[in-house]
N, C-alpha and C positions, 0 to 999 in steps of 0.2 A: 746827453749829447752836448750839453756845454751850449760852448759858443761856435759849434759847427757847422755854417749854412750849407742848409737845403731849400736848393728854390725847385716849384715846379709852377710850368707854364701849363695856362688851360683856355679853352675857348673851343666853340663847334668846331666841325669835321671840317678842313680843308682850311682851316685860319692861319697854317703857319705853325703851330706845336714844335713840330720836333723841328723843322728849321730854325727856331729862333732858341732851342736850346743847345743844338748843337753849335752856334754863335759864340751862346754864353758861355757852353762849355771850352770853346777853345779860345775864348778872348780873358777869361776867370782862371783857366788853369781847373775847374772843376770834374769830375768825373761824370760821365753822360747813363744817365736810365732811360730809355727807349721803351713806351712801352708795346706789347706784342701785338701786332694787328692779323699780320698775312698769315700766322700761323694757328689763327683760329679755324677750325676747320667746318665752322655753322655760318661765320659772316656773311658767304656769299648766299645761303638760302637765305640767310636773316631778312637781306635786301629784297629778296625775292618774293620772299613769306613772312614776313614780320610776326602776323600771331604764332604760325605754327614756331617758330625757331627762336623765339626773345627769349624764354627760360634757358635754353642749353645755352644759346650766346653769351647770356650776361654771366652765368657762373660761371664760364671758362675763361672770361674778362678776370674776374673775380679774385679766382684762385690762383692766376698767372700770375693779377700784382700783388696779390697778399707774396705769392713768391720772391718776388720780386724785392721789392720793399723789404721783406726780412733779409736778405740777400746785400742790399746797400747800408743796408744797416750793419752789419756784423763784417763786411767786407771793406768797407768805406768808412760812414760816419761816426762808429764806434771808435775808429783811427784817425781821426780827426780829420777826415777827408772829405773837403765839401760836396757836395753834389748837385745837379741841375738835371730835374723828371720833366719830359714832354707831357706830363698827367698828374693830375692829383686823384687817389682815391671816390673822392667823393665824386667824382664823374660816373663810381655806379650805380649811384641812387639815382643821378640825373636819367639816366637811360630807362633803368631798370621803370622808375617812377610813369615813362610815357608807352614804354611797351609791354609790362608785363599786367594780367588780371588781376585783382585784387586778391585773391588765394596765395597765387606765386607771388605776389611782393611780398605779404606779409611772410613766407615763409621765408625767403629771399635775405628782408629785411632783419630777420635774427642772424641771419649765417651772417652777413653783413657787421653786424655788432660785435660778433664773436671773432672773427678774422681780425678788426679794425681796433680792438678795444688798443693794444699796445703798439700800433704802427707809431714811425715815427712822423713827426708834422712838422711843416714845412715852417719855415723862415719869413719866407716872403712868397706868395703867390703873380704869377705875370698872365693878367686875364688879356687876351686878343680876344677881338668881336669884328664882325665884319657884315654888309648887306649882302641877301642873299645871293648878288647877281655876284659880289664879289667870289663868295664859296663856291657856287657852280663852276666860276671859272677857272679859280685853281685847284679844285676836284677834277676838272677834264684834263685839264692842261699836266699833273703829275702822273692819270693814266692808270688809275690801279684798276684792276682787271673786280676787284671783288664789291667797287663802288659803281658803276656804270647804269646800277640800278636802282641809285639811292634817290628817291622819290624826293622834288624841291619841296612839299608841302610838309612831308619828314622831315628834312632838313632844316627848314623856316621854322617850324616849331620847337626844334630842339635850340636853335639858337635864342627865342623868346624862354624856353627852358633852362638856358645855361645861364640866361640874367638874372633871370628867377631866383636861382640857384646861388651864383655867385654874391646877389645883394640878402639876400638870408646871411651864406658865410659871411661876410663883414659884421652884421649886427650880432651874429652867435660867438665869433670871435676876433672881438677888435685887436689882440694883443698881435695877429697875422696880419704886417700891410698886404692891402692889395694893388697890385700897380696896372691901371688900365690903360688898352694902346688898343686904338683904331686902326683895323687891317683896311680901311676904304684912304684913310690920311694918310699912313705908313708904309710904306713898304720897303721894309726889314732885308729885304731878298736881293733887291738890286739899285736901293741906293743904302751908301755907306754913311751919309748924313742921320739918315732915319735911322738907320742901326746904330751908331754912337749915341742917339737922342737916348733911345732905349736902355745904352748899357749904361752912360750918365745918371737916369734917374732909378737905375739897380746897385749905382755905385754907392750914390746918397741913401739910399736906404738900409745898403750893407752898415753902413757908418755908423747912422742916427739910432739903428735900433739894435736894441740889446736881446740874444734872442732867449726866447723863452721855451722853444721846444723839447718837451721830453718823452719819454718810452713809459 
């Protein structure tokens, strides 16, 4: 993919990934890739009964994200069109490790490795985090029907899992910059100053890092 920027925005449910990815797309004229959420037919059942519906839910997300990333590589990155996505595919493992039993996870992980082996890798990851109170407030404000039964305990543990995963990712992939921002300290939806702060940090990273993402 050469020097074509591919930016991903990550963080727990409700932290504002899609809002920020869209703002970056508008500001930098990047193509926008949004994860498929509402189309997952298992998601509502999953939040009601995680144990029963976790494998179906995670497999749906994995297959759809695999297809999406293949499409953006074909239609954008291979044609030198920069892309910003509101997720990184490694999030699949965060959710799967939390919700699948040992046998299911082993099967899932084998499939994940096969599907992601040749996927495009991001140049920069923007990682958003926030307190449980902030996440719950934002989830309530956006009012998605499928999220109304999310357990606060599940969401709190998910935030812990995300922090551990992104820290591990930084150690394993030092060549990929991770820009961290706190949703408790910054409100980039309501504050233009906060949003510009993120833009400035991203612009600096785009200028100073040589791209190593390869297929």
